[in-house]
mmCIF file of the N, C-alpha and C atoms, coordinates in Angstrom:
data_MODEL
# 
_entry.id   MODEL 
# 
loop_
_atom_site.group_PDB 
_atom_site.id 
_atom_site.type_symbol 
_atom_site.label_atom_id 
_atom_site.label_alt_id 
_atom_site.label_comp_id 
_atom_site.label_asym_id 
_atom_site.label_entity_id 
_atom_site.label_seq_id 
_atom_site.pdbx_PDB_ins_code 
_atom_site.Cartn_x 
_atom_site.Cartn_y 
_atom_site.Cartn_z 
_atom_site.occupancy 
_atom_site.B_iso_or_equiv 
_atom_site.pdbx_formal_charge 
_atom_site.auth_seq_id 
_atom_site.auth_comp_id 
_atom_site.auth_asym_id 
_atom_site.auth_atom_id 
_atom_site.pdbx_PDB_model_num 
ATOM 1   N N  . MET A 1 1  ? 126.057 98.634  83.221  1.00 0.00 ? 1  MET A N  1 
ATOM 2   C CA . MET A 1 1  ? 127.391 99.008  83.648  1.00 0.00 ? 1  MET A CA 1 
ATOM 3   C C  . MET A 1 1  ? 128.247 99.233  82.418  1.00 0.00 ? 1  MET A C  1 
ATOM 4   N N  . ASN A 1 2  ? 129.214 100.108 82.552  1.00 0.00 ? 2  ASN A N  1 
ATOM 5   C CA . ASN A 1 2  ? 130.128 100.286 81.436  1.00 0.00 ? 2  ASN A CA 1 
ATOM 6   C C  . ASN A 1 2  ? 131.291 99.304  81.575  1.00 0.00 ? 2  ASN A C  1 
ATOM 7   N N  . GLY A 1 3  ? 132.163 99.250  80.605  1.00 0.00 ? 3  GLY A N  1 
ATOM 8   C CA . GLY A 1 3  ? 133.241 98.263  80.583  1.00 0.00 ? 3  GLY A CA 1 
ATOM 9   C C  . GLY A 1 3  ? 134.119 98.270  81.817  1.00 0.00 ? 3  GLY A C  1 
ATOM 10  N N  . ALA A 1 4  ? 134.619 99.439  82.212  1.00 0.00 ? 4  ALA A N  1 
ATOM 11  C CA . ALA A 1 4  ? 135.528 99.524  83.357  1.00 0.00 ? 4  ALA A CA 1 
ATOM 12  C C  . ALA A 1 4  ? 134.812 99.157  84.652  1.00 0.00 ? 4  ALA A C  1 
ATOM 13  N N  . THR A 1 5  ? 133.606 99.656  84.826  1.00 0.00 ? 5  THR A N  1 
ATOM 14  C CA . THR A 1 5  ? 132.837 99.351  86.032  1.00 0.00 ? 5  THR A CA 1 
ATOM 15  C C  . THR A 1 5  ? 132.484 97.874  86.081  1.00 0.00 ? 5  THR A C  1 
ATOM 16  N N  . ASP A 1 6  ? 132.104 97.330  84.947  1.00 0.00 ? 6  ASP A N  1 
ATOM 17  C CA . ASP A 1 6  ? 131.757 95.910  84.863  1.00 0.00 ? 6  ASP A CA 1 
ATOM 18  C C  . ASP A 1 6  ? 132.960 95.042  85.215  1.00 0.00 ? 6  ASP A C  1 
ATOM 19  N N  . ASP A 1 7  ? 134.124 95.392  84.694  1.00 0.00 ? 7  ASP A N  1 
ATOM 20  C CA . ASP A 1 7  ? 135.348 94.640  85.005  1.00 0.00 ? 7  ASP A CA 1 
ATOM 21  C C  . ASP A 1 7  ? 135.670 94.721  86.494  1.00 0.00 ? 7  ASP A C  1 
ATOM 22  N N  . TRP A 1 8  ? 135.554 95.917  87.058  1.00 0.00 ? 8  TRP A N  1 
ATOM 23  C CA . TRP A 1 8  ? 135.842 96.094  88.478  1.00 0.00 ? 8  TRP A CA 1 
ATOM 24  C C  . TRP A 1 8  ? 134.865 95.273  89.315  1.00 0.00 ? 8  TRP A C  1 
ATOM 25  N N  . ALA A 1 9  ? 133.573 95.375  89.001  1.00 0.00 ? 9  ALA A N  1 
ATOM 26  C CA . ALA A 1 9  ? 132.563 94.641  89.760  1.00 0.00 ? 9  ALA A CA 1 
ATOM 27  C C  . ALA A 1 9  ? 132.792 93.139  89.656  1.00 0.00 ? 9  ALA A C  1 
ATOM 28  N N  . SER A 1 10 ? 133.124 92.661  88.470  1.00 0.00 ? 10 SER A N  1 
ATOM 29  C CA . SER A 1 10 ? 133.385 91.230  88.282  1.00 0.00 ? 10 SER A CA 1 
ATOM 30  C C  . SER A 1 10 ? 134.560 90.758  89.125  1.00 0.00 ? 10 SER A C  1 
ATOM 31  N N  . SER A 1 11 ? 135.568 91.612  89.256  1.00 0.00 ? 11 SER A N  1 
ATOM 32  C CA . SER A 1 11 ? 136.748 91.223  90.027  1.00 0.00 ? 11 SER A CA 1 
ATOM 33  C C  . SER A 1 11 ? 136.507 91.316  91.533  1.00 0.00 ? 11 SER A C  1 
ATOM 34  N N  . GLN A 1 12 ? 135.529 92.130  91.961  1.00 0.00 ? 12 GLN A N  1 
ATOM 35  C CA . GLN A 1 12 ? 135.279 92.342  93.382  1.00 0.00 ? 12 GLN A CA 1 
ATOM 36  C C  . GLN A 1 12 ? 134.214 91.409  93.960  1.00 0.00 ? 12 GLN A C  1 
ATOM 37  N N  . LEU A 1 13 ? 133.217 91.073  93.169  1.00 0.00 ? 13 LEU A N  1 
ATOM 38  C CA . LEU A 1 13 ? 132.126 90.241  93.662  1.00 0.00 ? 13 LEU A CA 1 
ATOM 39  C C  . LEU A 1 13 ? 132.432 88.772  93.454  1.00 0.00 ? 13 LEU A C  1 
ATOM 40  N N  . GLN A 1 14 ? 132.337 88.013  94.519  1.00 0.00 ? 14 GLN A N  1 
ATOM 41  C CA . GLN A 1 14 ? 132.576 86.578  94.419  1.00 0.00 ? 14 GLN A CA 1 
ATOM 42  C C  . GLN A 1 14 ? 131.336 85.853  93.898  1.00 0.00 ? 14 GLN A C  1 
ATOM 43  N N  . ASP A 1 15 ? 130.162 86.398  94.183  1.00 0.00 ? 15 ASP A N  1 
ATOM 44  C CA . ASP A 1 15 ? 128.912 85.773  93.775  1.00 0.00 ? 15 ASP A CA 1 
ATOM 45  C C  . ASP A 1 15 ? 128.474 86.351  92.428  1.00 0.00 ? 15 ASP A C  1 
ATOM 46  N N  . LYS A 1 16 ? 128.705 85.605  91.378  1.00 0.00 ? 16 LYS A N  1 
ATOM 47  C CA . LYS A 1 16 ? 128.399 86.089  90.025  1.00 0.00 ? 16 LYS A CA 1 
ATOM 48  C C  . LYS A 1 16 ? 126.904 86.217  89.783  1.00 0.00 ? 16 LYS A C  1 
ATOM 49  N N  . GLU A 1 17 ? 126.091 85.448  90.537  1.00 0.00 ? 17 GLU A N  1 
ATOM 50  C CA . GLU A 1 17 ? 124.642 85.565  90.395  1.00 0.00 ? 17 GLU A CA 1 
ATOM 51  C C  . GLU A 1 17 ? 124.175 86.948  90.846  1.00 0.00 ? 17 GLU A C  1 
ATOM 52  N N  . ILE A 1 18 ? 124.770 87.437  91.937  1.00 0.00 ? 18 ILE A N  1 
ATOM 53  C CA . ILE A 1 18 ? 124.423 88.781  92.410  1.00 0.00 ? 18 ILE A CA 1 
ATOM 54  C C  . ILE A 1 18 ? 124.824 89.824  91.372  1.00 0.00 ? 18 ILE A C  1 
ATOM 55  N N  . LEU A 1 19 ? 126.002 89.681  90.792  1.00 0.00 ? 19 LEU A N  1 
ATOM 56  C CA . LEU A 1 19 ? 126.446 90.611  89.757  1.00 0.00 ? 19 LEU A CA 1 
ATOM 57  C C  . LEU A 1 19 ? 125.464 90.614  88.591  1.00 0.00 ? 19 LEU A C  1 
ATOM 58  N N  . ASN A 1 20 ? 125.046 89.453  88.152  1.00 0.00 ? 20 ASN A N  1 
ATOM 59  C CA . ASN A 1 20 ? 124.095 89.370  87.038  1.00 0.00 ? 20 ASN A CA 1 
ATOM 60  C C  . ASN A 1 20 ? 122.761 90.002  87.402  1.00 0.00 ? 20 ASN A C  1 
ATOM 61  N N  . LEU A 1 21 ? 122.313 89.809  88.642  1.00 0.00 ? 21 LEU A N  1 
ATOM 62  C CA . LEU A 1 21 ? 121.068 90.436  89.072  1.00 0.00 ? 21 LEU A CA 1 
ATOM 63  C C  . LEU A 1 21 ? 121.187 91.957  89.083  1.00 0.00 ? 21 LEU A C  1 
ATOM 64  N N  . PHE A 1 22 ? 122.322 92.476  89.524  1.00 0.00 ? 22 PHE A N  1 
ATOM 65  C CA . PHE A 1 22 ? 122.528 93.930  89.501  1.00 0.00 ? 22 PHE A CA 1 
ATOM 66  C C  . PHE A 1 22 ? 122.489 94.461  88.072  1.00 0.00 ? 22 PHE A C  1 
ATOM 67  N N  . LYS A 1 23 ? 123.040 93.720  87.138  1.00 0.00 ? 23 LYS A N  1 
ATOM 68  C CA . LYS A 1 23 ? 122.996 94.137  85.734  1.00 0.00 ? 23 LYS A CA 1 
ATOM 69  C C  . LYS A 1 23 ? 121.565 94.210  85.234  1.00 0.00 ? 23 LYS A C  1 
ATOM 70  N N  . ILE A 1 24 ? 120.749 93.244  85.645  1.00 0.00 ? 24 ILE A N  1 
ATOM 71  C CA . ILE A 1 24 ? 119.341 93.242  85.246  1.00 0.00 ? 24 ILE A CA 1 
ATOM 72  C C  . ILE A 1 24 ? 118.603 94.396  85.907  1.00 0.00 ? 24 ILE A C  1 
ATOM 73  N N  . VAL A 1 25 ? 118.887 94.637  87.180  1.00 0.00 ? 25 VAL A N  1 
ATOM 74  C CA . VAL A 1 25 ? 118.231 95.726  87.913  1.00 0.00 ? 25 VAL A CA 1 
ATOM 75  C C  . VAL A 1 25 ? 118.503 97.062  87.228  1.00 0.00 ? 25 VAL A C  1 
ATOM 76  N N  . GLU A 1 26 ? 119.699 97.236  86.725  1.00 0.00 ? 26 GLU A N  1 
ATOM 77  C CA . GLU A 1 26 ? 120.041 98.494  86.048  1.00 0.00 ? 26 GLU A CA 1 
ATOM 78  C C  . GLU A 1 26 ? 119.169 98.751  84.829  1.00 0.00 ? 26 GLU A C  1 
ATOM 79  N N  . GLN A 1 27 ? 118.576 97.728  84.298  1.00 0.00 ? 27 GLN A N  1 
ATOM 80  C CA . GLN A 1 27 ? 117.737 97.880  83.109  1.00 0.00 ? 27 GLN A CA 1 
ATOM 81  C C  . GLN A 1 27 ? 116.269 98.132  83.464  1.00 0.00 ? 27 GLN A C  1 
ATOM 82  N N  . LEU A 1 28 ? 115.928 98.025  84.745  1.00 0.00 ? 28 LEU A N  1 
ATOM 83  C CA . LEU A 1 28 ? 114.555 98.267  85.179  1.00 0.00 ? 28 LEU A CA 1 
ATOM 84  C C  . LEU A 1 28 ? 114.269 99.765  85.217  1.00 0.00 ? 28 LEU A C  1 
ATOM 85  N N  . ASN A 1 29 ? 112.996 100.100 85.344  1.00 0.00 ? 29 ASN A N  1 
ATOM 86  C CA . ASN A 1 29 ? 112.663 101.524 85.428  1.00 0.00 ? 29 ASN A CA 1 
ATOM 87  C C  . ASN A 1 29 ? 113.137 102.081 86.771  1.00 0.00 ? 29 ASN A C  1 
ATOM 88  N N  . SER A 1 30 ? 113.227 103.376 86.855  1.00 0.00 ? 30 SER A N  1 
ATOM 89  C CA . SER A 1 30 ? 113.824 104.022 88.025  1.00 0.00 ? 30 SER A CA 1 
ATOM 90  C C  . SER A 1 30 ? 113.037 103.743 89.302  1.00 0.00 ? 30 SER A C  1 
ATOM 91  N N  . GLU A 1 31 ? 111.720 103.588 89.201  1.00 0.00 ? 31 GLU A N  1 
ATOM 92  C CA . GLU A 1 31 ? 110.919 103.300 90.388  1.00 0.00 ? 31 GLU A CA 1 
ATOM 93  C C  . GLU A 1 31 ? 111.258 101.913 90.941  1.00 0.00 ? 31 GLU A C  1 
ATOM 94  N N  . ASP A 1 32 ? 111.434 100.931 90.069  1.00 0.00 ? 32 ASP A N  1 
ATOM 95  C CA . ASP A 1 32 ? 111.817 99.585  90.512  1.00 0.00 ? 32 ASP A CA 1 
ATOM 96  C C  . ASP A 1 32 ? 113.221 99.586  91.107  1.00 0.00 ? 32 ASP A C  1 
ATOM 97  N N  . GLU A 1 33 ? 114.133 100.316 90.483  1.00 0.00 ? 33 GLU A N  1 
ATOM 98  C CA . GLU A 1 33 ? 115.495 100.427 91.019  1.00 0.00 ? 33 GLU A CA 1 
ATOM 99  C C  . GLU A 1 33 ? 115.465 101.018 92.425  1.00 0.00 ? 33 GLU A C  1 
ATOM 100 N N  . LYS A 1 34 ? 114.674 102.055 92.590  1.00 0.00 ? 34 LYS A N  1 
ATOM 101 C CA . LYS A 1 34 ? 114.563 102.708 93.894  1.00 0.00 ? 34 LYS A CA 1 
ATOM 102 C C  . LYS A 1 34 ? 114.035 101.726 94.939  1.00 0.00 ? 34 LYS A C  1 
ATOM 103 N N  . MET A 1 35 ? 113.030 100.938 94.571  1.00 0.00 ? 35 MET A N  1 
ATOM 104 C CA . MET A 1 35 ? 112.456 99.967  95.487  1.00 0.00 ? 35 MET A CA 1 
ATOM 105 C C  . MET A 1 35 ? 113.503 98.920  95.900  1.00 0.00 ? 35 MET A C  1 
ATOM 106 N N  . ILE A 1 36 ? 114.296 98.470  94.965  1.00 0.00 ? 36 ILE A N  1 
ATOM 107 C CA . ILE A 1 36 ? 115.329 97.475  95.272  1.00 0.00 ? 36 ILE A CA 1 
ATOM 108 C C  . ILE A 1 36 ? 116.395 98.073  96.182  1.00 0.00 ? 36 ILE A C  1 
ATOM 109 N N  . LYS A 1 37 ? 116.777 99.314  95.941  1.00 0.00 ? 37 LYS A N  1 
ATOM 110 C CA . LYS A 1 37 ? 117.755 99.979  96.803  1.00 0.00 ? 37 LYS A CA 1 
ATOM 111 C C  . LYS A 1 37 ? 117.222 100.112 98.222  1.00 0.00 ? 37 LYS A C  1 
ATOM 112 N N  . ILE A 1 38 ? 115.942 100.460 98.354  1.00 0.00 ? 38 ILE A N  1 
ATOM 113 C CA . ILE A 1 38 ? 115.334 100.588 99.680  1.00 0.00 ? 38 ILE A CA 1 
ATOM 114 C C  . ILE A 1 38 ? 115.344 99.235  100.391 1.00 0.00 ? 38 ILE A C  1 
ATOM 115 N N  . PHE A 1 39 ? 114.980 98.182  99.662  1.00 0.00 ? 39 PHE A N  1 
ATOM 116 C CA . PHE A 1 39 ? 114.970 96.839  100.244 1.00 0.00 ? 39 PHE A CA 1 
ATOM 117 C C  . PHE A 1 39 ? 116.369 96.431  100.701 1.00 0.00 ? 39 PHE A C  1 
ATOM 118 N N  . LEU A 1 40 ? 117.367 96.616  99.851  1.00 0.00 ? 40 LEU A N  1 
ATOM 119 C CA . LEU A 1 40 ? 118.734 96.234  100.207 1.00 0.00 ? 40 LEU A CA 1 
ATOM 120 C C  . LEU A 1 40 ? 119.241 97.032  101.406 1.00 0.00 ? 40 LEU A C  1 
ATOM 121 N N  . ASP A 1 41 ? 118.943 98.315  101.411 1.00 0.00 ? 41 ASP A N  1 
ATOM 122 C CA . ASP A 1 41 ? 119.361 99.163  102.528 1.00 0.00 ? 41 ASP A CA 1 
ATOM 123 C C  . ASP A 1 41 ? 118.721 98.686  103.825 1.00 0.00 ? 41 ASP A C  1 
ATOM 124 N N  . ALA A 1 42 ? 117.433 98.350  103.780 1.00 0.00 ? 42 ALA A N  1 
ATOM 125 C CA . ALA A 1 42 ? 116.734 97.873  104.974 1.00 0.00 ? 42 ALA A CA 1 
ATOM 126 C C  . ALA A 1 42 ? 117.305 96.542  105.451 1.00 0.00 ? 42 ALA A C  1 
ATOM 127 N N  . LEU A 1 43 ? 117.607 95.645  104.536 1.00 0.00 ? 43 LEU A N  1 
ATOM 128 C CA . LEU A 1 43 ? 118.168 94.351  104.908 1.00 0.00 ? 43 LEU A CA 1 
ATOM 129 C C  . LEU A 1 43 ? 119.536 94.509  105.561 1.00 0.00 ? 43 LEU A C  1 
ATOM 130 N N  . VAL A 1 44 ? 120.379 95.338  104.980 1.00 0.00 ? 44 VAL A N  1 
ATOM 131 C CA . VAL A 1 44 ? 121.713 95.567  105.546 1.00 0.00 ? 44 VAL A CA 1 
ATOM 132 C C  . VAL A 1 44 ? 121.593 96.211  106.925 1.00 0.00 ? 44 VAL A C  1 
ATOM 133 N N  . ALA A 1 45 ? 120.715 97.198  107.051 1.00 0.00 ? 45 ALA A N  1 
ATOM 134 C CA . ALA A 1 45 ? 120.518 97.858  108.343 1.00 0.00 ? 45 ALA A CA 1 
ATOM 135 C C  . ALA A 1 45 ? 120.031 96.854  109.387 1.00 0.00 ? 45 ALA A C  1 
ATOM 136 N N  . LYS A 1 46 ? 119.102 96.000  109.007 1.00 0.00 ? 46 LYS A N  1 
ATOM 137 C CA . LYS A 1 46 ? 118.578 94.991  109.939 1.00 0.00 ? 46 LYS A CA 1 
ATOM 138 C C  . LYS A 1 46 ? 119.691 94.073  110.418 1.00 0.00 ? 46 LYS A C  1 
ATOM 139 N N  . ARG A 1 47 ? 120.519 93.612  109.506 1.00 0.00 ? 47 ARG A N  1 
ATOM 140 C CA . ARG A 1 47 ? 121.608 92.697  109.884 1.00 0.00 ? 47 ARG A CA 1 
ATOM 141 C C  . ARG A 1 47 ? 122.629 93.390  110.786 1.00 0.00 ? 47 ARG A C  1 
ATOM 142 N N  . LYS A 1 48 ? 122.900 94.665  110.524 1.00 0.00 ? 48 LYS A N  1 
ATOM 143 C CA . LYS A 1 48 ? 123.829 95.407  111.382 1.00 0.00 ? 48 LYS A CA 1 
ATOM 144 C C  . LYS A 1 48 ? 123.268 95.538  112.785 1.00 0.00 ? 48 LYS A C  1 
ATOM 145 N N  . ILE A 1 49 ? 121.981 95.844  112.874 1.00 0.00 ? 49 ILE A N  1 
ATOM 146 C CA . ILE A 1 49 ? 121.334 95.971  114.179 1.00 0.00 ? 49 ILE A CA 1 
ATOM 147 C C  . ILE A 1 49 ? 121.346 94.634  114.919 1.00 0.00 ? 49 ILE A C  1 
ATOM 148 N N  . GLN A 1 50 ? 121.051 93.560  114.188 1.00 0.00 ? 50 GLN A N  1 
ATOM 149 C CA . GLN A 1 50 ? 121.056 92.230  114.808 1.00 0.00 ? 50 GLN A CA 1 
ATOM 150 C C  . GLN A 1 50 ? 122.447 91.850  115.316 1.00 0.00 ? 50 GLN A C  1 
ATOM 151 N N  . SER A 1 51 ? 123.464 92.285  114.612 1.00 0.00 ? 51 SER A N  1 
ATOM 152 C CA . SER A 1 51 ? 124.827 91.938  115.040 1.00 0.00 ? 51 SER A CA 1 
ATOM 153 C C  . SER A 1 51 ? 125.227 92.680  116.314 1.00 0.00 ? 51 SER A C  1 
ATOM 154 N N  . LEU A 1 52 ? 124.552 93.767  116.613 1.00 0.00 ? 52 LEU A N  1 
ATOM 155 C CA . LEU A 1 52 ? 124.839 94.532  117.826 1.00 0.00 ? 52 LEU A CA 1 
ATOM 156 C C  . LEU A 1 52 ? 124.158 93.933  119.051 1.00 0.00 ? 52 LEU A C  1 
ATOM 157 N N  . ALA A 1 53 ? 123.142 93.137  118.821 1.00 0.00 ? 53 ALA A N  1 
ATOM 158 C CA . ALA A 1 53 ? 122.366 92.557  119.938 1.00 0.00 ? 53 ALA A CA 1 
ATOM 159 C C  . ALA A 1 53 ? 123.060 91.364  120.551 1.00 0.00 ? 53 ALA A C  1 
# 
């Protein structure tokens, strides 16, 4: 992350562990980043669907 984005993310995220993990993910290769995005998207979609039931 760059300075401005990092500052914004730090001020918006309450869980600093998640912020640190995102910083690490950004340093992974693009295939790993893609896999993590797919996983997060699937988890969020699952929770949204569960909340509708």
